[in-house]
C-alpha positions in Angstrom: 3.1 -10.2 -30.8 5.1 -9.9 -27.6 6.3 -13.1 -25.9 4.8 -12.8 -22.4 7.4 -14.9 -20.5 10.2 -12.8 -22.1 8.4 -9.6 -21.1 8.0 -10.9 -17.6 11.7 -11.7 -17.4 12.6 -8.3 -18.7 10.5 -6.5 -16.2 11.6 -8.7 -13.3 15.3 -8.0 -14.2 14.6 -4.3 -14.4 13.0 -4.4 -11.0 16.0 -6.2 -9.6 18.4 -3.7 -11.1 16.1 -0.8 -10.3 16.2 0.3 -14.0 13.4 2.7 -14.9 11.3 1.6 -17.9 9.6 4.0 -20.3 6.4 2.3 -21.6 5.5 3.1 -25.2 2.6 2.0 -27.4 2.0 3.9 -30.6 3.5 7.1 -29.2 0.5 9.3 -30.3 0.1 10.7 -26.7 3.8 10.7 -25.7 3.5 14.5 -25.1 1.0 14.0 -22.3 2.3 14.0 -18.7 5.7 14.6 -17.2 8.8 13.5 -19.1 10.1 10.0 -18.3 13.7 8.9 -18.4 14.4 5.2 -18.7 14.9 2.2 -20.9 12.3 2.2 -23.7 9.8 -0.7 -23.4 8.0 -0.9 -26.8 4.6 -2.5 -26.6 3.0 -1.6 -29.9 3.5 -5.1 -31.4 1.3 -6.8 -28.8 -1.8 -6.4 -31.0 -4.9 -8.2 -32.3 -8.6 -8.6 -31.5 -9.1 -11.5 -29.1 -12.9 -11.6 -28.9 -15.7 -9.5 -30.2 -19.4 -10.3 -29.6 -21.6 -7.7 -31.3 -24.7 -9.1 -29.7 -23.1 -8.9 -26.3 -21.7 -5.3 -26.9 -18.2 -6.4 -25.7 -14.8 -6.4 -27.4 -11.5 -7.7 -26.0 -8.2 -6.8 -27.7 -4.5 -6.7 -27.0 -3.3 -3.4 -25.7 -1.1 -2.7 -28.8 -4.1 -3.0 -31.2 -4.5 0.2 -33.2 -7.5 2.1 -32.1 -8.3 2.8 -35.7 -8.6 -0.9 -36.4 -11.0 -1.4 -33.5 -13.2 1.5 -34.5 -13.3 0.2 -38.1 -14.4 -3.2 -36.9 -17.1 -1.7 -34.7 -18.3 0.5 -37.5 -19.0 -2.5 -39.7 -21.3 -3.8 -37.0 -23.1 -0.4 -36.5 -21.4 0.0 -33.1 -18.8 2.4 -31.5 -16.8 3.2 -28.5 -19.2 5.3 -26.4 -16.5 7.6 -24.8 -15.4 8.7 -28.3 -11.7 8.6 -27.6 -9.2 10.9 -29.4 -6.5 9.2 -31.5 -4.3 12.2 -32.4 -2.7 9.9 -35.0 -3.3 6.5 -36.7 -0.6 5.1 -34.4 -2.9 5.4 -31.4 -3.3 2.0 -29.5 -6.0 0.7 -27.3 -3.6 0.4 -24.4 -2.4 4.0 -24.7 -6.0 5.2 -24.9 -6.9 3.6 -21.7 -3.7 4.4 -19.9 -4.2 8.1 -20.7 -7.9 8.0 -19.9 -9.0 10.6 -22.4 -12.5 10.9 -23.7 -14.1 12.9 -26.5 -17.1 15.1 -27.0 -19.7 12.4 -26.0 -18.1 11.8 -22.6 -20.6 13.7 -20.3 -23.6 12.1 -22.0 -22.4 8.5 -22.5 -19.7 8.1 -19.9 -15.9 8.4 -19.5 -13.3 5.9 -20.7 -13.2 4.2 -17.3 -16.9 3.6 -17.4 -16.5 1.3 -20.4 -13.6 -0.8 -19.0 -14.9 -4.2 -18.0 -11.6 -6.0 -17.4 -7.8 -5.9 -18.0 -4.9 -8.3 -18.0 -1.6 -6.6 -17.1 1.9 -7.2 -15.8 2.9 -5.4 -12.6 6.3 -4.0 -11.7 7.5 -7.4 -10.5 6.8 -9.2 -13.8 3.7 -10.9 -12.5 0.7 -11.5 -14.7 -2.5 -10.2 -13.2 -6.1 -10.2 -14.4 -8.9 -8.0 -13.1 -12.6 -7.8 -14.0 -14.0 -9.8 -17.0 -16.3 -9.3 -20.0 -19.5 -8.5 -18.2 -20.7 -5.7 -16.0 -20.9 -6.5 -12.3 -20.8 -4.9 -8.9 -17.3 -4.7 -7.4 -16.5 -4.4 -3.7 -13.4 -2.3 -2.8 -11.2 -1.1 -5.6 -12.3 -1.7 -9.2 -8.7 -2.5 -10.2 -9.4 -2.7 -13.9 -10.7 0.8 -14.0 -7.9 2.0 -11.8 -5.6 1.5 -14.7 -7.5 4.1 -16.7 -5.6 7.4 -16.5 -2.7 5.8 -14.6 -0.4 6.5 -17.5 1.4 3.2 -17.2 2.6 3.9 -13.7 0.8 0.8 -12.1 1.3 -1.9 -14.7 1.9 -2.8 -18.4 -1.6 -3.3 -20.0 -1.7 -6.4 -22.1 -5.4 -7.1 -22.8 -8.5 -4.9 -22.3 -12.2 -5.7 -22.4 -14.5 -2.8 -23.2 -18.3 -2.3 -23.4 -19.4 -0.8 -26.7 -22.6 0.9 -27.7 -24.8 1.0 -30.9 -24.2 3.9 -33.2 -27.0 6.5 -33.2 -29.5 6.1 -35.9 -29.3 9.8 -36.8 -27.3 12.9 -35.7 -27.7 16.6 -36.2 -25.9 19.7 -35.0 -27.6 22.9 -34.2 -25.8 26.3 -34.0 -27.0 29.1 -31.7 -25.6 32.5 -31.0 -24.7 32.6 -27.2 -22.1 33.9 -24.9 -20.7 32.0 -21.9 -23.5 33.0 -19.5 -26.2 32.3 -22.0 -24.7 28.9 -22.8 -24.8 28.0 -19.1 -28.5 28.9 -18.7 -29.6 27.4 -22.0 -27.8 24.1 -21.4 -29.2 23.9 -17.9 -32.7 24.3 -19.3 -32.1 21.8 -22.0 -30.7 19.4 -19.4 -34.1 19.3 -17.7 -35.7 18.0 -20.8 -35.5 14.6 -22.5 -33.5 15.8 -25.4 -30.9 13.5 -27.0 -27.9 15.8 -26.5 -24.6 14.1 -27.2 -22.0 16.9 -27.4 -21.7 20.7 -26.9 -19.1 23.3 -27.9 -18.9 27.0 -27.3 -16.6 28.8 -29.7 -16.5 32.6 -30.5 -20.0 33.1 -29.1 -21.4 30.2 -31.1 -22.9 27.3 -29.3 -22.9 24.0 -31.1 -25.3 21.3 -29.8 -25.1 17.8 -31.3 -28.2 15.6 -31.1 -28.0 11.9 -31.5 -30.7 9.2 -31.6 -33.9 8.3 -33.4 -34.6 10.7 -36.2 -38.0 11.6 -34.8 -36.6 12.4 -31.4 -33.8 14.5 -32.9 -36.2 16.4 -35.1 -38.5 17.3 -32.1 -35.5 18.4 -30.0 -34.2 20.5 -32.9 -37.5 22.3 -33.2 -37.4 23.2 -29.5 -33.7 24.2 -29.4 -33.9 26.3 -32.6 -30.8 27.8 -34.2 -29.4 26.7 -37.5 -28.7 23.2 -38.7 -25.0 22.7 -39.4 -24.4 21.3 -42.9 -21.3 19.3 -42.0 -22.4 17.5 -38.7 -19.0 15.9 -38.0 -16.6 18.8 -38.6 -16.7 20.6 -35.2 -16.6 17.3 -33.2 -13.7 15.9 -35.2 -11.9 19.2 -34.9 -12.0 19.3 -31.1 -11.7 15.5 -30.5 -8.5 15.2 -32.7 -7.4 18.8 -32.0 -7.4 19.6 -35.7 -9.1 22.9 -35.0 -6.9 26.0 -35.5 -7.2 26.8 -31.9 -4.9 23.9 -30.9 -2.0 25.0 -33.2 -0.4 27.6 -30.9 3.1 26.9 -29.5 2.1 28.0 -25.9 1.1 26.0 -22.8 -2.3 24.5 -23.6 -4.5 23.9 -20.5 -7.4 21.5 -20.0 -9.7 22.6 -17.1 -12.2 20.2 -15.6 -14.8 22.1 -13.7 -18.5 21.9 -12.5 -20.6 23.1 -15.5 -21.9 26.1 -13.6 -18.5 27.3 -12.4 -17.8 30.9 -13.3 -15.9 32.0 -16.3 -12.1 31.8 -16.0 -10.8 35.4 -15.2 -9.4 37.0 -18.3 -6.2 37.8 -16.4 -5.3 34.1 -16.2 -5.3 33.2 -19.9 -4.2 34.5 -23.3 -6.5 34.6 -26.3 -9.7 32.7 -27.1 -11.1 29.6 -25.3 -13.0 26.5 -26.3 -15.6 25.1 -24.0 -16.9 21.6 -24.2 -19.1 19.3 -22.1 -21.7 21.9 -21.2 -19.1 24.0 -19.5 -17.3 21.2 -17.7 -14.3 21.1 -20.0 -12.5 24.3 -20.9 -9.4 24.7 -23.1 -7.2 27.8 -23.0 -3.6 29.0 -23.2 -1.9 30.4 -20.1 1.6 31.1 -18.8 0.3 31.2 -15.2 0.4 27.6 -14.1 0.2 28.1 -10.3 -2.5 30.7 -10.4 -4.6 28.8 -12.9 -4.4 25.6 -10.9 -5.3 27.4 -7.7 -8.3 29.0 -9.3 -9.5 25.7 -10.7 -9.2 24.0 -7.4 -11.0 26.9 -5.6 -13.9 26.5 -8.0 -14.3 22.7 -7.6 -12.1 21.4 -10.4 -8.6 21.0 -11.5 -6.3 22.1 -14.4 -3.8 20.1 -16.4 -1.2 21.5 -18.7 -2.1 19.3 -21.7 0.7 20.4 -24.1 3.8 22.6 -24.2 4.3 23.0 -20.4 6.7 25.6 -19.0 9.9 24.2 -17.7 9.7 23.4 -14.1 5.9 23.9 -13.8 3.7 21.1 -12.6 1.6 19.5 -15.3 -1.0 18.0 -13.0 -2.6 19.8 -10.0 -0.6 18.8 -6.9 -2.4 16.2 -4.8 -3.3 16.9 -1.1 -1.2 14.9 1.3 -3.8 12.3 2.1 -4.6 11.6 -1.5 -0.9 11.5 -2.4 -0.3 9.0 0.3 -3.0 6.8 -1.1 -1.5 7.0 -4.6 1.9 6.1 -3.1 0.5 3.0 -1.4 -1.0 1.8 -4.7 2.2 2.4 -6.5 4.1 0.5 -3.9 1.7 -2.5 -4.3 1.8 -2.6 -8.0 5.3 -1.4 -8.7 7.4 -1.7 -5.5 10.7 -1.0 -7.3 9.2 2.1 -8.9 10.4 1.2 -12.4 7.2 1.7 -14.5 7.0 5.2 -16.0 8.4 6.8 -12.8 7.3 10.4 -12.4 4.9 10.4 -15.4 2.1 11.6 -13.2 3.9 13.1 -10.2 7.5 13.2 -9.1 6.7 11.1 -6.0 5.0 8.3 -8.1 
């Protein structure tokens, strides 16, 4: 386990010397975001479960705790992380998971990673120990600073401890497969969304719509009868394939884009991408390959969303959609408060952060 006073001295000295620090947990998501140059600050050894109350649906662990270890503990109690986070390797840590803010197939139906963060303990860019939130859900006036760390990619602080809300595992799950193109998917899922069906994930691949149902067996059976289609024999396969990017689709050595859009946004013009696509979250998450970063980001913005180059970015192309001036200024003020010397993962999100 990391010695906290030593870590504080190390960060304070780096701030005084204006030496950039490259934060690293398990390294499973090191590909995500802009490249960072700086002295490596390994954090993976700061691990261990601090507190777990199954009856309270709350777990607190050190940031370097392997995500696999947490999920195995929850599994034994019939519980799970509701946002179904991807690991990408067994080295994935809790801190890296929250810092990246990535969620899996269940996200639109159970909530995003940030929705499950109850509190964090972190060290800012001055070597000061800060604690936000707690281990219960409560209303927050102003910034919810614990959730602010979710998706910040380590640019605001070094995560040390994290408290998360957990949920019971569903009693039963079943996946239905229906023939549908993009337009048919949008209309069908809009219709299903108006009914009390226990949908927990969707995926459109090669004109096949996969719909996962989770809940009491009776409710799942009734929903299956209304939805129709065929029952998938291996219920977990498609969801593990997209969550962990084990599907063949993700193996291409080209720029992989992750588009976040309103579910009813139009299909991405064929001129903007190469090859097939995968569509999750009822149309809200779209995966595709493209060499046209500027045009794709502009199209996504014009249609109410944004585009991120998730893997294999072109040299010199922005990974994240550029922020409008007012929003960039807000981010810069937050960065200046938490990391005034600008030493924590500088440029990981944007060059000016």
